[in-house]
C-alpha positions as CSV (number, residue, x, y, z in Angstrom):
1,X,-1.1,20.8,4.6
2,X,2.0,18.9,5.6
3,X,4.1,20.2,8.5
4,X,7.7,21.4,8.2
5,X,9.0,17.9,8.4
6,X,6.9,16.6,5.5
7,X,4.4,14.7,7.6
8,X,0.6,14.9,6.9
9,X,-2.0,16.5,9.0
10,X,-4.7,14.5,7.1
11,X,-4.6,10.9,5.9
12,X,-6.8,8.8,3.7
13,X,-6.2,5.1,4.0
14,X,-7.4,2.8,1.2
15,X,-7.6,-0.6,2.9
16,X,-8.6,0.6,6.4
17,X,-8.1,-2.7,8.2
18,X,-4.6,-3.3,6.9
19,X,-2.1,-4.0,9.7
20,X,0.5,-1.9,8.0
21,X,-1.9,0.9,7.3
22,X,-3.1,1.0,10.9
23,X,0.5,0.9,12.3
24,X,1.3,3.8,9.9
25,X,-1.7,5.8,11.0
26,X,-0.9,5.3,14.7
27,X,2.7,6.5,14.1
28,X,1.5,9.6,12.1
29,X,-1.1,10.4,14.7
30,X,1.6,10.4,17.4
31,X,3.4,13.0,15.3
32,X,1.0,15.5,13.6
33,X,-1.9,13.8,11.8
34,X,-5.2,14.8,13.2
35,X,-7.8,13.7,10.6
36,X,-8.0,10.2,9.2
37,X,-10.4,8.5,6.8
38,X,-10.4,4.7,6.9
39,X,-11.8,3.4,3.6
40,X,-12.8,-0.2,3.3
41,X,-15.6,-2.6,3.2
42,X,-18.0,-1.9,6.1
43,X,-17.3,-4.4,8.9
44,X,-16.9,-4.6,12.6
45,X,-13.1,-4.7,12.0
46,X,-13.2,-1.3,10.2
47,X,-15.2,0.3,13.0
48,X,-12.9,-1.2,15.7
49,X,-9.9,0.3,13.9
50,X,-11.6,3.7,13.8
51,X,-12.4,3.6,17.5
52,X,-8.8,2.7,18.3
53,X,-7.4,5.6,16.3
54,X,-10.0,8.0,17.9
55,X,-8.6,6.9,21.2
56,X,-5.3,8.3,20.1
57,X,-6.8,11.7,19.6
58,X,-7.6,11.8,15.9
59,X,-10.8,12.7,14.1
60,X,-11.5,9.4,12.4
61,X,-14.2,8.7,9.8
62,X,-15.0,5.5,7.9
63,X,-15.7,5.3,4.2
64,X,-17.3,2.4,2.3
65,X,-14.8,1.4,-0.3
66,X,-14.4,-1.8,-2.4
67,X,-11.3,-2.3,-4.6
68,X,-13.4,-4.6,-6.8
69,X,-15.9,-1.8,-7.6
70,X,-13.8,0.6,-9.7
71,X,-16.9,2.3,-11.1
72,X,-17.6,3.6,-7.6
73,X,-14.1,4.9,-6.8
74,X,-14.4,8.4,-8.3
75,X,-17.6,9.0,-6.4
76,X,-16.5,7.5,-3.1
77,X,-13.1,9.2,-3.0
78,X,-14.4,12.4,-4.4
79,X,-16.6,12.9,-1.4
80,X,-13.6,12.7,0.9
81,X,-11.6,15.2,-1.1
82,X,-14.7,17.5,-1.3
83,X,-14.6,17.9,2.5
84,X,-11.1,19.2,2.8
85,X,-7.6,18.7,1.4
86,X,-6.0,15.4,2.0
87,X,-2.2,15.5,2.6
88,X,-1.5,11.8,2.2
89,X,-3.3,8.8,0.6
90,X,-2.0,5.4,1.7
91,X,-2.9,2.7,-0.8
92,X,-2.7,-0.4,1.4
93,X,-5.3,-2.9,0.2
94,X,-4.4,-6.2,-1.3
95,X,-4.8,-10.0,-0.9
96,X,-2.3,-12.8,-0.8
97,X,-4.4,-15.5,-2.3
98,X,-3.6,-19.2,-2.1
99,X,-1.1,-20.1,-4.9
100,X,-2.0,-23.8,-5.1
101,X,-5.7,-23.2,-5.0
102,X,-5.6,-20.3,-7.4
103,X,-3.7,-22.2,-10.0
104,X,-6.5,-24.8,-10.1
105,X,-9.2,-22.1,-9.9
106,X,-8.5,-19.3,-12.4
107,X,-11.4,-17.2,-11.2
108,X,-9.7,-17.0,-7.8
109,X,-6.5,-16.0,-9.5
110,X,-8.3,-13.3,-11.3
111,X,-9.7,-11.9,-8.1
112,X,-6.1,-11.6,-6.7
113,X,-5.1,-9.7,-9.9
114,X,-8.2,-7.5,-9.9
115,X,-7.8,-6.6,-6.2
116,X,-4.1,-6.0,-6.2
117,X,-3.7,-4.4,-9.6
118,X,-6.9,-3.4,-11.4
119,X,-8.4,-2.0,-8.2
120,X,-5.2,-0.2,-7.3
121,X,-4.9,1.3,-10.8
122,X,-8.4,2.8,-10.5
123,X,-8.1,4.1,-7.0
124,X,-4.6,5.3,-7.6
125,X,-5.6,7.4,-10.6
126,X,-8.6,8.8,-8.9
127,X,-6.5,9.8,-5.8
128,X,-3.7,11.1,-7.9
129,X,-6.1,13.4,-9.9
130,X,-7.6,14.8,-6.7
131,X,-4.1,15.4,-5.2
132,X,-3.0,17.1,-8.4
133,X,-6.1,19.4,-8.3
134,X,-5.1,20.3,-4.7
135,X,-1.5,21.0,-5.9
136,X,0.0,19.0,-3.1
137,X,0.0,15.7,-1.2
138,X,1.6,12.3,-1.2
139,X,0.4,9.0,-2.6
140,X,2.1,6.1,-0.8
141,X,1.7,2.7,-2.5
142,X,2.3,-0.5,-0.6
143,X,4.0,-2.8,-3.1
144,X,6.1,-5.8,-2.2
145,X,9.5,-7.4,-2.9
146,X,7.5,-10.2,-4.4
147,X,6.9,-8.0,-7.4
148,X,10.7,-7.8,-8.2
149,X,10.7,-11.2,-9.7
150,X,7.9,-13.8,-9.9
151,X,8.7,-16.9,-7.9
152,X,7.2,-20.4,-8.4
153,X,5.7,-20.4,-4.9
154,X,3.6,-17.2,-5.3
155,X,3.8,-16.0,-8.9
156,X,0.2,-15.0,-9.1
157,X,0.5,-12.6,-6.2
158,X,4.0,-11.6,-7.3
159,X,2.8,-10.7,-10.8
160,X,0.0,-8.6,-9.5
161,X,2.5,-6.7,-7.3
162,X,4.9,-6.3,-10.2
163,X,2.1,-4.6,-12.2
164,X,1.2,-2.4,-9.3
165,X,4.9,-1.4,-8.7
166,X,5.4,-0.5,-12.4
167,X,2.1,1.5,-12.4
168,X,3.1,3.4,-9.3
169,X,6.6,4.2,-10.6
170,X,5.1,5.5,-13.9
171,X,2.5,7.5,-12.1
172,X,5.2,9.1,-10.0
173,X,7.0,10.1,-13.1
174,X,3.8,11.5,-14.7
175,X,3.2,13.6,-11.6
176,X,6.7,14.9,-11.1
177,X,6.8,18.6,-10.8
178,X,3.0,18.9,-10.0
179,X,3.5,19.1,-6.3
180,X,2.3,15.5,-5.8
181,X,4.8,13.0,-4.4
182,X,4.4,9.3,-5.1
183,X,6.3,6.8,-2.9
184,X,6.5,3.1,-3.5
185,X,7.1,0.9,-0.5
186,X,8.5,-2.6,-1.0
187,X,8.3,-4.6,2.2
188,X,9.6,-8.2,2.5
189,X,7.7,-10.8,4.5
190,X,5.6,-8.9,7.0
191,X,4.4,-10.7,10.2
192,X,0.7,-9.8,10.0
193,X,-2.8,-11.3,9.8
194,X,-2.3,-11.8,6.1
195,X,0.7,-14.0,6.5
196,X,-0.4,-15.8,9.6
197,X,0.3,-19.6,9.3
198,X,2.9,-19.2,6.6
199,X,6.5,-20.2,6.9
200,X,8.4,-17.1,7.8
201,X,10.9,-15.9,5.2
202,X,14.4,-14.5,6.0
203,X,14.6,-10.9,7.0
204,X,11.0,-10.9,8.0
205,X,9.7,-7.5,9.3
206,X,6.7,-6.1,11.2
207,X,3.9,-3.6,10.5
208,X,5.5,-1.2,12.9
209,X,8.9,-1.4,11.1
210,X,7.2,-0.7,7.8
211,X,5.4,2.3,9.4
212,X,8.7,3.6,10.6
213,X,10.2,3.3,7.1
214,X,7.2,5.1,5.6
215,X,7.6,8.0,8.0
216,X,11.3,8.3,7.2
217,X,10.5,8.1,3.5
218,X,8.0,10.9,3.8
219,X,10.5,13.1,5.6
220,X,13.1,12.5,2.9
221,X,10.5,12.6,0.0
222,X,11.8,9.2,-1.1
223,X,10.5,7.7,-4.3
224,X,11.2,4.1,-3.2
225,X,11.5,2.5,0.2
226,X,12.7,-1.0,0.9
227,X,11.8,-2.7,4.3
228,X,14.3,-3.8,5.5
229,X,16.7,-1.8,3.5
230,X,19.2,-4.7,2.8
231,X,16.5,-6.4,0.7
232,X,17.3,-4.0,-2.1
233,X,20.7,-5.6,-2.7
234,X,19.3,-9.2,-2.3
235,X,16.5,-8.6,-4.7
236,X,18.8,-6.9,-7.2
237,X,20.9,-10.1,-7.2
238,X,17.8,-12.3,-7.6
239,X,16.4,-10.2,-10.4
240,X,19.6,-10.9,-12.4
241,X,20.0,-14.5,-11.6
242,X,19.8,-16.7,-14.7
243,X,16.5,-18.6,-15.0
244,X,18.0,-22.1,-15.0
245,X,19.6,-21.3,-11.6
246,X,16.7,-19.3,-10.3
247,X,14.4,-22.3,-10.8
248,X,16.6,-24.4,-8.4
249,X,16.4,-21.9,-5.6
250,X,14.1,-22.8,-2.7
251,X,11.8,-19.9,-3.4
């Protein structure tokens, strides 16, 4: 069960090697979280992440999970929920892709969409059903400001995040009043392994800053969290910018 401040004692991370997810896990372990499941493709990186979190005092287990295998999600996640209640599920997996390459190779573009959207729909619904059966818990979904409006430079990734964002909002509405809390997190450009080598965007943030915002959002039971917060006004303006003008912006 969550503590009096709304923070989880147990955490399931879907995307167990994500920089943002691990920063969030470290922050929550420093507060109250004692049990962590890291779900992801088996790899040395996943085991290294688990060892790091164990060193912080948590009971950490790894779970073989692949976003591109939705037929396995119910079985894989069901085993986690069968062991004990899970207070928080952090849906943190996703890939950026390579816009120029993916435009030329539609199969690669489809992989971005299947990972970021289709896989998330499957895992999100499975996790939501398990949380609803418990009667409590939070599902935190890592979206992106890229989903607010598709930009020429990354519209494949942006469109997948737009779908994810809309799905998570609708799921939150469907679960309202059930005891399950859904929170959508919309970071801007995050300095992480996924964005290494890319030109940094204005108002860039860090995994630790996103983790801090997630903790605050949990305490407040927020439905939407922007990181940094001022991006909310900027993206609102961009969303309503006329297309002829929007095309001219260096985005």
